N, C-alpha and C positions, 0 to 999 in steps of 0.2 A: 449890351446898350453901351455906348462913350457917354463918358462921361466926360463936359466940361467946365469951366471956370465958373459957368452961372447957375448949375444944376444944382439942386442943395444936396449934402452929402447925406446919405443916410445915418443916423445916429440908433446902436441901438445900446439894451446892454443886458448880463444877466442876471437872473435874481437863480442864486444856488443851494440848493436844498444840502447843505450845513451852515446853519448858525454861527456865530459871532464865539463860539468857546469849542469847535468841532463835532458840535454833537449830528447826525442826521435829523434830517428831519422827517416826518411822520405823519400824517400816514404813508406809505410808500407812495399810493395815487396823487399825491399833493397834485404836483406840474400838469395832468391832464384836468383835475377835476375844477382848477382855477384858468384854465384854458378853456374849458368848455364854455365856465362860465361866461367869458369872456370873448366867444366863437361868434357872436352877433357882431360883435364892431368891423365892420369890415366898410370900406366904396360899396363895393355891389353888391351890399344886403342882399333882399333876392328871400324867396317863401322856404328855399332849402340852406339860410349859409347857415343855420345851427351843425347841420351834417360838418360842416369841417370846422376847422380851427381860424379863427383871426390871422388876416395875416399880421397884424400888428404882438401877438401876444403867441408864441408857441413854442408847444416841450420839448425838451431838447437834453437830449444826455452828454455831457461835458465831462470829461474824460472817468469815467464812471458815475459821475454823480447826476441824479437828476434838477434839472433845473428848467428854467424858461426864459426864452429869449422876446425882453420888451423892444419892439421898435418906435420912439419915441415921438414918429407921428401920431401914434395912438390921442398923442396930448392935444391935438388942432382938430382930430375929430372927435373926441369924447371926453374931453377935460377929466371928468367924475372919474368916469372907469382907469383913466392912468394912474389918479389919484389913488381909486382904488386899490389897483396891482404895487404901487410904490409905497402905500398903509398898508397893502398886505407881507411883505420883503419886513418893512419896519416893526409892524405888532410881533411877528413871528421872529422878529432876532436875526433873519436869515441876511449870508453875504450877497452883498450887489458889486458889481466891477462891469466896469464898461468894456463892451464889446470892440475887438477893431478887425480888422483885415489886413492880416501878414500878405508885403507881396510876395510871387508864385519866386523863386530860384532858378535862375537860367543856368546857375554851375552843377557839375556834376558832385553828388558825395565821393569820398572816395573810401 
């Protein structure tokens, strides 16, 4: 999909499964549990929405760390769900970092 200046830029952030003091967050399946609880938040909805993760809250393995990527559009669709996810990170002292896309490099590495 092409992007132009009038399109909104998708903003996402990661909730890392690491506390601010560097300890791994438990239980080990926390990211799947959180994303499972958020699975009903999607624009298309439907009867089987609970069988897939929401496109706005997805589990991801980031550099070997279980994490969750949150699309800030969730705030527009369901503000309470967005605040739940943000407060989950705060309440559990989890690290939160902004996501960014790195441009593809056309240069060959030597």
